[in-house]
C-alpha positions as CSV (number, residue, x, y, z in Angstrom):
1,M,-17.3,-40.4,14.4
2,I,-15.9,-38.3,11.7
3,H,-14.2,-40.1,9.3
4,K,-11.1,-40.3,9.6
5,T,-9.6,-39.7,5.8
6,T,-11.3,-36.2,6.1
7,P,-9.8,-33.2,7.6
8,L,-11.1,-31.4,10.1
9,A,-9.7,-28.2,8.2
10,E,-11.4,-29.6,5.1
11,L,-14.5,-30.4,7.1
12,L,-15.0,-26.8,8.6
13,R,-14.1,-25.1,5.2
14,P,-16.2,-22.1,4.7
15,K,-19.4,-22.3,2.0
16,T,-19.7,-18.5,1.7
17,L,-17.7,-15.4,1.9
18,D,-19.5,-14.3,4.4
19,E,-18.1,-17.3,6.3
20,Y,-14.8,-17.0,5.5
21,L,-12.5,-15.8,8.7
22,G,-9.6,-13.0,7.9
23,Q,-8.9,-11.1,5.0
24,S,-10.8,-8.3,5.5
25,H,-8.7,-6.1,3.6
26,L,-9.5,-8.5,0.6
27,V,-13.0,-9.6,0.9
28,G,-14.5,-7.5,4.0
29,E,-17.7,-5.0,2.9
30,D,-16.6,-2.6,0.4
31,S,-13.5,-4.2,-0.6
32,I,-12.0,-4.2,-4.3
33,L,-12.4,-8.0,-4.5
34,R,-15.7,-8.0,-2.7
35,K,-17.3,-6.2,-5.1
36,N,-15.4,-7.9,-8.2
37,I,-16.6,-11.1,-7.1
38,E,-19.8,-9.9,-6.7
39,A,-20.2,-8.3,-9.4
40,G,-18.9,-11.2,-11.7
41,R,-15.9,-9.3,-12.6
42,I,-12.7,-11.3,-12.4
43,L,-9.2,-11.1,-13.9
44,S,-6.9,-13.6,-13.6
45,M,-4.9,-13.4,-10.0
46,I,-1.8,-14.8,-7.9
47,F,-3.1,-15.3,-3.6
48,W,0.7,-14.7,-2.0
49,G,0.8,-15.6,1.5
50,P,1.8,-17.6,4.2
51,P,-0.1,-21.0,4.5
52,G,-3.2,-22.3,6.4
53,V,-4.6,-18.3,5.6
54,G,-7.1,-19.3,3.3
55,K,-5.8,-19.0,-0.4
56,T,-7.5,-22.2,-1.6
57,T,-10.9,-22.1,-0.1
58,L,-10.9,-18.2,-1.3
59,A,-10.4,-19.6,-4.6
60,Y,-13.5,-22.8,-4.3
61,L,-15.2,-19.5,-2.9
62,I,-15.1,-17.3,-5.8
63,A,-15.7,-20.3,-8.1
64,D,-18.8,-21.0,-6.4
65,K,-20.2,-17.6,-6.5
66,L,-19.2,-17.0,-9.8
67,K,-21.0,-20.4,-11.1
68,M,-17.5,-21.4,-12.7
69,E,-16.3,-24.7,-12.9
70,F,-13.7,-25.4,-10.6
71,F,-10.2,-26.7,-12.0
72,T,-7.7,-27.7,-9.2
73,L,-3.8,-28.7,-9.7
74,S,-1.0,-29.3,-7.5
75,A,2.4,-27.8,-8.5
76,I,4.1,-30.6,-7.1
77,S,2.4,-33.5,-8.9
78,S,1.1,-32.2,-12.1
79,G,3.2,-31.2,-15.6
80,V,2.1,-29.5,-18.6
81,K,0.1,-32.7,-19.9
82,D,-2.3,-32.4,-16.9
83,V,-2.3,-28.2,-17.5
84,R,-2.6,-28.7,-21.7
85,N,-6.0,-31.3,-20.4
86,V,-7.7,-28.9,-18.5
87,I,-7.0,-26.2,-21.0
88,D,-8.9,-28.3,-23.9
89,K,-11.8,-29.2,-21.4
90,A,-12.3,-25.2,-20.6
91,K,-12.0,-24.5,-24.1
92,T,-15.6,-25.6,-24.1
93,M,-16.8,-24.0,-21.3
94,Q,-17.0,-20.3,-22.8
95,G,-14.9,-18.7,-20.2
96,S,-16.6,-20.0,-17.4
97,A,-13.2,-22.0,-16.4
98,L,-11.3,-21.3,-13.2
99,L,-8.0,-23.1,-12.7
100,F,-6.2,-23.4,-9.3
101,I,-3.0,-23.8,-9.2
102,D,-1.7,-24.7,-5.6
103,E,2.0,-23.7,-5.2
104,I,2.7,-22.0,-8.7
105,H,5.9,-20.8,-7.6
106,R,7.2,-24.8,-8.3
107,F,5.9,-24.7,-11.6
108,S,9.5,-24.5,-13.6
109,K,9.5,-21.3,-16.9
110,S,8.0,-24.6,-19.4
111,Q,4.9,-24.9,-17.5
112,Q,4.2,-21.9,-16.3
113,D,4.4,-21.1,-20.0
114,S,2.0,-23.6,-21.3
115,L,-0.9,-21.0,-19.5
116,L,0.4,-18.1,-21.4
117,G,-2.4,-18.7,-24.0
118,A,-5.0,-19.6,-22.1
119,V,-4.8,-16.7,-19.4
120,E,-4.5,-14.5,-22.5
121,K,-7.6,-15.6,-24.2
122,G,-9.5,-16.2,-21.3
123,I,-9.8,-19.6,-21.9
124,V,-9.3,-19.6,-18.2
125,T,-9.8,-17.9,-15.2
126,L,-6.2,-18.6,-13.4
127,I,-5.7,-18.4,-9.6
128,G,-2.5,-19.1,-8.4
129,A,-1.6,-19.5,-4.7
130,T,2.0,-19.5,-3.4
131,T,4.3,-18.3,-0.2
132,E,6.8,-17.5,-1.7
133,N,7.1,-13.8,-3.9
134,P,5.8,-14.1,-6.7
135,S,8.2,-11.3,-8.5
136,F,10.6,-14.4,-8.2
137,E,8.9,-17.3,-8.8
138,V,6.5,-16.1,-11.4
139,I,7.6,-15.5,-14.7
140,S,6.9,-12.2,-16.1
141,P,4.7,-12.3,-18.8
142,L,2.4,-14.5,-17.0
143,L,2.9,-12.2,-13.7
144,S,1.6,-9.5,-15.9
145,R,-2.0,-10.9,-16.6
146,C,-2.4,-11.9,-12.8
147,Q,-3.3,-9.3,-10.2
148,V,-1.3,-9.9,-7.0
149,Y,-3.5,-10.4,-3.6
150,I,-1.2,-10.7,-0.4
151,L,-3.4,-12.7,1.8
152,K,-2.3,-12.1,5.7
153,D,-1.5,-14.4,8.9
154,L,-5.4,-15.2,10.7
155,D,-5.1,-13.1,14.0
156,K,-5.8,-13.9,17.4
157,E,-9.5,-13.0,17.5
158,E,-10.2,-15.1,14.2
159,L,-8.1,-17.8,15.3
160,L,-10.1,-18.2,18.5
161,T,-13.2,-18.1,16.9
162,L,-12.2,-20.5,14.6
163,L,-10.8,-23.1,16.9
164,E,-15.2,-22.4,18.8
165,R,-16.7,-23.3,15.6
166,A,-14.0,-26.6,15.8
167,R,-14.7,-27.3,18.9
168,K,-18.4,-27.5,18.5
169,Y,-18.3,-29.5,15.8
170,M,-15.6,-31.8,17.4
171,E,-18.6,-31.9,20.0
172,Q,-21.2,-32.8,18.2
173,K,-19.7,-35.6,15.4
174,T,-18.0,-37.5,18.3
175,G,-20.4,-37.4,21.6
176,K,-17.8,-36.0,24.1
177,S,-18.0,-33.3,25.8
178,I,-14.9,-31.1,25.6
179,N,-13.8,-27.9,27.0
180,I,-11.0,-26.2,25.9
181,E,-9.3,-24.8,29.1
182,D,-6.2,-22.8,27.8
183,N,-6.0,-21.3,23.8
184,D,-2.7,-19.8,24.7
185,A,-1.0,-22.8,23.6
186,F,-3.3,-23.5,20.7
187,L,-2.2,-19.8,19.5
188,R,1.4,-20.5,19.6
189,V,1.3,-23.7,17.8
190,S,-0.6,-22.4,15.0
191,G,1.4,-19.3,14.1
192,G,-1.7,-18.1,12.3
193,D,-1.9,-20.8,10.7
194,A,-6.0,-22.1,10.7
195,R,-5.1,-25.6,9.1
196,K,-2.4,-26.0,12.2
197,L,-5.0,-25.2,14.5
198,L,-7.2,-27.6,13.2
199,N,-5.1,-30.5,13.3
200,A,-3.8,-30.0,16.7
201,L,-7.3,-30.1,18.4
202,E,-8.3,-33.2,16.2
203,L,-5.1,-34.7,16.9
204,I,-5.5,-34.2,20.3
205,V,-9.5,-35.1,20.2
206,H,-9.0,-38.1,18.7
207,S,-5.8,-39.3,20.9
208,N,-7.7,-39.3,24.1
209,K,-10.2,-41.8,24.9
210,S,-12.2,-39.5,27.3
211,E,-15.5,-38.7,27.2
212,K,-14.9,-35.5,29.4
213,L,-11.9,-33.9,27.7
214,N,-9.9,-31.1,29.5
215,I,-7.6,-29.4,27.2
216,T,-5.0,-27.2,28.5
217,N,-1.7,-25.6,27.7
218,T,0.2,-28.3,28.4
219,M,-1.8,-31.4,27.0
220,V,-1.7,-29.3,23.8
221,V,2.1,-28.8,23.6
222,D,3.2,-32.4,24.7
223,T,0.5,-34.1,22.0
224,V,1.6,-31.5,19.2
225,Q,5.7,-32.1,19.5
226,E,4.8,-36.0,19.9
227,N,2.9,-36.4,16.7
228,M,3.9,-33.8,14.1
229,A,7.3,-34.3,13.6
230,V,7.4,-35.3,9.7
231,Y,9.1,-33.5,7.1
232,D,6.4,-32.2,4.7
233,K,7.7,-29.6,2.2
234,S,4.1,-28.5,0.6
235,G,2.5,-28.9,4.2
236,E,3.1,-27.2,7.9
237,M,6.4,-28.6,9.0
238,H,7.6,-26.5,6.1
239,Y,7.8,-23.5,8.1
240,D,8.1,-25.0,11.1
241,I,12.3,-26.4,9.9
242,I,12.8,-23.6,8.1
243,S,12.7,-21.5,11.1
244,A,14.5,-24.2,13.2
245,F,17.3,-24.3,10.6
246,I,17.1,-20.4,10.2
247,K,17.5,-20.0,14.4
248,S,20.1,-22.2,14.0
249,V,22.6,-20.3,11.9
250,R,21.4,-17.1,14.2
251,G,22.2,-18.4,17.4
252,S,26.0,-19.8,16.0
253,D,25.3,-23.7,16.0
254,P,26.7,-25.0,13.0
255,N,26.2,-28.6,14.1
256,A,22.1,-28.1,14.4
257,A,22.3,-25.5,11.4
258,V,23.6,-28.6,9.2
259,Y,21.3,-31.0,11.0
260,W,18.4,-29.4,10.1
261,L,19.4,-28.2,6.6
262,A,19.8,-32.5,6.4
263,R,16.0,-32.7,7.2
264,M,15.3,-30.6,4.6
265,I,17.5,-31.9,1.9
266,E,16.0,-36.1,3.1
267,G,12.3,-33.9,2.7
268,G,12.9,-33.1,-1.1
269,E,13.0,-29.3,-0.6
270,D,13.4,-26.7,-3.0
271,P,17.5,-26.0,-3.1
272,K,16.6,-22.3,-4.4
273,F,14.2,-21.8,-1.4
274,I,17.2,-22.8,1.2
275,A,19.7,-21.0,-0.9
276,R,17.3,-17.3,-0.7
277,R,16.6,-17.7,2.9
278,L,20.6,-17.9,3.4
279,I,20.9,-14.8,1.9
280,I,18.3,-13.0,3.4
281,L,20.1,-14.1,6.9
282,A,23.5,-13.1,5.6
283,S,22.0,-9.3,5.8
284,E,19.6,-9.5,8.4
285,D,21.8,-11.8,11.0
286,I,25.6,-10.9,10.3
287,G,25.5,-7.7,8.0
288,N,28.6,-5.7,8.5
289,A,30.3,-8.3,10.8
290,N,31.1,-9.9,8.4
291,P,30.4,-8.5,4.8
292,N,32.2,-11.7,3.1
293,A,28.5,-13.6,4.2
294,L,26.6,-11.9,1.8
295,L,29.0,-12.7,-1.2
296,L,29.3,-16.7,-0.7
297,A,25.3,-17.0,0.4
298,N,24.8,-15.2,-3.2
299,N,27.5,-16.9,-4.7
300,C,25.6,-20.2,-2.8
301,F,22.5,-19.4,-4.8
302,E,24.0,-18.8,-8.3
303,A,25.9,-22.2,-7.7
304,V,23.1,-23.9,-6.4
305,N,21.1,-23.2,-10.0
306,K,24.0,-24.3,-11.9
307,I,25.1,-27.8,-9.9
308,G,21.6,-28.7,-9.1
309,W,20.9,-31.9,-6.9
310,P,22.9,-33.6,-5.3
311,E,25.9,-32.2,-5.6
312,S,24.1,-28.4,-4.4
313,R,23.4,-29.9,-0.7
314,I,28.0,-29.8,-0.3
315,I,27.5,-26.0,-1.2
316,L,24.7,-25.3,1.0
317,A,26.5,-27.3,3.9
318,Q,29.3,-25.0,3.6
319,T,27.5,-21.5,3.2
320,T,25.6,-22.9,6.5
321,T,28.2,-23.7,8.2
322,Y,29.7,-20.7,7.4
323,L,27.3,-18.6,8.0
324,A,26.5,-20.3,11.5
325,S,30.1,-19.8,12.7
326,S,30.1,-16.1,11.7
327,A,30.1,-12.9,14.0
328,K,26.9,-11.6,14.1
329,S,25.0,-8.2,13.7
330,N,21.1,-7.1,13.3
331,A,22.4,-3.8,12.9
332,A,22.0,-3.1,9.1
333,Y,18.4,-4.7,9.4
334,M,17.9,-2.4,12.5
335,A,19.0,0.7,10.8
336,I,16.6,0.3,7.9
337,N,13.7,-0.7,10.4
338,K,14.4,2.7,12.7
339,A,15.0,4.7,9.3
340,Q,11.6,3.2,7.7
341,K,9.1,4.3,11.0
342,L,11.2,7.4,11.1
343,V,9.4,8.3,7.8
344,K,6.4,7.2,8.6
345,D,6.3,9.2,11.7
346,T,7.8,12.6,10.1
347,G,6.2,12.3,6.3
348,D,8.2,13.7,3.4
349,L,11.0,16.4,4.6
350,S,12.1,18.3,2.2
351,V,16.1,17.5,0.9
352,P,18.1,20.0,2.2
353,L,19.3,22.9,-0.4
354,H,22.8,22.2,-0.4
355,I,22.5,18.3,-1.3
356,R,19.5,18.2,-4.2
357,N,20.3,17.8,-7.4
358,A,21.2,21.2,-9.5
359,P,20.8,20.5,-13.8
360,T,19.7,24.1,-14.6
361,K,20.8,27.2,-14.2
362,L,17.2,28.2,-12.6
363,M,18.1,25.5,-9.8
364,K,21.3,26.9,-9.2
365,D,20.4,30.8,-9.1
366,I,17.6,29.9,-6.1
367,G,20.3,27.6,-4.4
368,Y,20.3,24.2,-5.4
369,A,23.5,22.5,-4.5
370,K,24.7,25.6,-3.2
371,D,27.6,25.2,-0.5
372,Y,27.8,21.6,-1.2
373,K,31.3,20.0,-0.3
374,Y,32.8,17.6,-2.5
375,A,34.0,14.9,-0.3
376,H,36.9,14.0,-2.3
377,D,38.2,17.5,-2.2
378,F,39.2,17.0,1.6
379,P,41.5,15.2,3.3
380,G,40.8,11.9,4.3
381,N,37.7,12.2,1.6
382,F,35.7,13.9,4.5
383,I,34.0,17.0,5.3
384,Y,31.6,17.9,7.6
385,Q,28.2,18.7,6.5
386,E,24.4,18.3,7.1
387,F,23.0,15.5,5.1
388,M,19.5,14.9,6.5
389,P,16.5,16.9,6.8
390,E,16.8,19.6,9.0
391,K,14.3,18.4,11.6
392,L,16.1,14.7,11.8
393,S,19.7,16.3,12.0
394,S,21.5,14.0,14.5
395,S,19.7,11.3,13.8
396,K,21.3,7.8,14.3
397,L,19.7,5.3,12.8
398,Y,22.9,2.8,12.3
399,D,24.4,1.5,15.8
400,P,27.7,-0.6,14.5
401,G,27.3,-3.7,16.3
402,N,29.7,-4.9,19.1
403,N,32.0,-7.0,17.1
404,P,35.3,-6.9,15.7
405,R,34.5,-5.7,12.3
406,E,31.8,-2.9,13.6
407,M,33.5,-1.7,16.5
408,E,36.3,-0.2,13.9
409,I,33.5,1.0,12.1
410,R,32.1,2.7,15.1
411,D,36.0,4.3,15.6
412,R,35.8,5.9,12.2
413,L,32.1,7.2,12.7
414,K,33.1,8.8,16.2
415,K,36.2,10.2,14.5
416,L,34.6,11.5,11.4
417,W,31.2,12.8,13.3
418,G,32.4,13.6,16.7
419,K,29.3,14.2,18.6
420,K,26.9,14.6,16.7
421,Y,25.9,11.0,16.1
422,K,27.3,10.0,19.9
423,Y,28.7,7.3,18.8
């Protein structure tokens, strides 16, 4: 039998880059990082990506490939003293020490500062792993000394390959006959997270005493929902709970939203993480239906930074219930998505001459800014003119939502633009 204290994800950790699943843009043939690893030339780096996509594994493989001494710290449980202890040991290793810090975004500024000298002098090669945008969470001096690599969710084929590896391994170690009749539920519960996928399979196998195991979608869903309900801010439930929180606010249920907020608070979640999500949600899901939502969410983030626990929970609760109770619109979110797609589809179209900048006489002579009409010179601060590239004239990207505020916006745009944008 498999020793239950060793997770399946750890037992199946790949031993070489060729066994490593996913991230072909980083470690596939002819990729930049792969070439650097094989040439033995790596600099300090930050791996940014969702959980369970192989950040820790890739760090292990790099250290093994380059025969480097591997040190690992978790930002959740380590402090400046631990960092200094590793650096002291690394000073005797002539640049062959690799320090991997998981959840590096949870390090304070002073903890990150303690890394700077050793990284800059090459005493250690740092690999930091984060699920958060390093631009916000890693101090600028440290970030400037690191290459940032973005890791992606595993795709369906990669997850199914991993699932088959795990099935065979579990058969061999348990002596059971294991057949996976359906894999849809495995893919859903994993969400692109390899660790979730393996944990689900391991849980099902160990909780079923049958020697012939036929795993169905229903079995996967029932087993996972019954057994994976503990919030772990550093583990896989972290993303399930924040997802439930966001969907409850988006769905205008303040009761459910504040419940999931409490789950995160009791689990020790970083309040800034919650506050950042509320800022994003205020624009993505409320937008111009209630512009005050973004102002409140932004003020919430500032207040949480100033106040700290436990009082921040009240500020978060106020903002959460306000956003959940607010009118909703994703019109701004949809507008930028449409605009970006349009740019990708049509390329870099020329700016119409009449709205180009004309700082020199030559530019004015050849028509830059000619016939541009200054809106404030006209009644109502508006004059009908073309602002889009000619090819895209009349392309409507912002479609106001069906709520009182945006209905007012729609009426105004309809009066201004008539049939041009068909509001």
